[in-house]
C-alpha angles and dihedrals in degrees: 000000000000093000095056117139094243092051091050093047093054094044092047091046090056091048093050091047091048089048090052091052092051091048088050089054090058095238122145114268115257118240090216120093124215119241145147140235116258131190128204106207129212108222108209115206140156122242087219125072125232151121113297104245106168128026107171095171133074136191114289095023118130116223136189125230109279096024112136114258105178145333131213127208107285105179094114091046093051090051093050091049093051092047090050091050093051092047090051093049090052093050092047090053091050091050092051091048091052090052091057131068124240122301117277092251092054090049091049090050091052090048092052091052090050092051091052091048092049090050090049090049091052091051090047091052090051090049092049091050092051093048091051090054091049091048089057091061114073110252092004099116141001120251092237092058089057091049093047091051092049091050091048090051093049092049092050091047092054091047090053090052092048093052093045089056090047092051092050091049092048090056091054130071126242122293118286094247092054092049090048092051090049091049090052089052091053092051090050091052092047088056090048091051091048090052092048091051089048093052091049092049090052092063088075120052129195131198108278091207141000111286153119122287096236096178144348113218102193139037127224112277095033123118114248118201119223112278095013114135115245099177133031110211125192113199113200092241089062092060112099141157122241121202133169116231124198116248091247092062104034093079091066093052120088135181110270094029114139120250136188119217123201117205126190110259096017115104100201123056116246117241121229143144137239111262104170139015116195112240089212133066116242092226117031118183115232091233137059111295117261130187090264097047094047089060089061096055118106130185125208114239124188128206129193132200140202120274096261093050095043091054088067094054125086127204112256093025113139116232142173116238122206114194116205097221 
């Protein structure tokens, strides 16, 4: 990265050496501070692994938020999504069926059986009444005929009661606990479908913000591991200037102060504002500060720009920063 410690050490050493030469020449010190352009990149990746199928962007291309950046192979995710959708549809149909009674034809069949049983019961009661009258006449009927008629009547009565209960049950839905269990199953499958759809959507990534395609890290046909960046995006708001200000001057600089940045090849200074002042010195002596050691302390100060200005700056570009103290 451009802001590595070794890079800054070498750059700051050159600045201090150049400052020493200017001081030796007897010229007046410049109010401007040397700095460089830094970029904080957005590395766009997918949480899912797969073969890179489509890469419609290239380095140096400017994109808008929502523009497609890349797509990975999504055949397994589509199959999982379709399977989850079918399972959910099946569970929903089962739940609706449990809420209903039996089909009209089944209810009609049970009703017909009940009608037959009631007719048989009526006949059995008539036969029992006849046998009871005959039993009252000496020699009119045998005892076993009366018992048989009474047993037939009791059996037909119980058959009628059974069919009446069956008919009532057929007109109702399933029990509440069965419906609750089926509803819970539907909710679980809905969650599984949402997860499958999310996983499918993650195989294609879009630009999270306007910016410059700084680099593409894979080529179509290559395998991309989960979480590995495919595109490095540089939004204009992530472009900033870093400068190192002497300890004697940093106290007069505040966040939000305007700055002017001079870039080689650009006639007019670029306006910006201070966004960050480091709370720590870059070089802290290992002993108690003295007047001489304090003069060697520098603090990093960052400045940001509007999107139009930031688009003309390039990471690593040396600049001169003038603070309006």
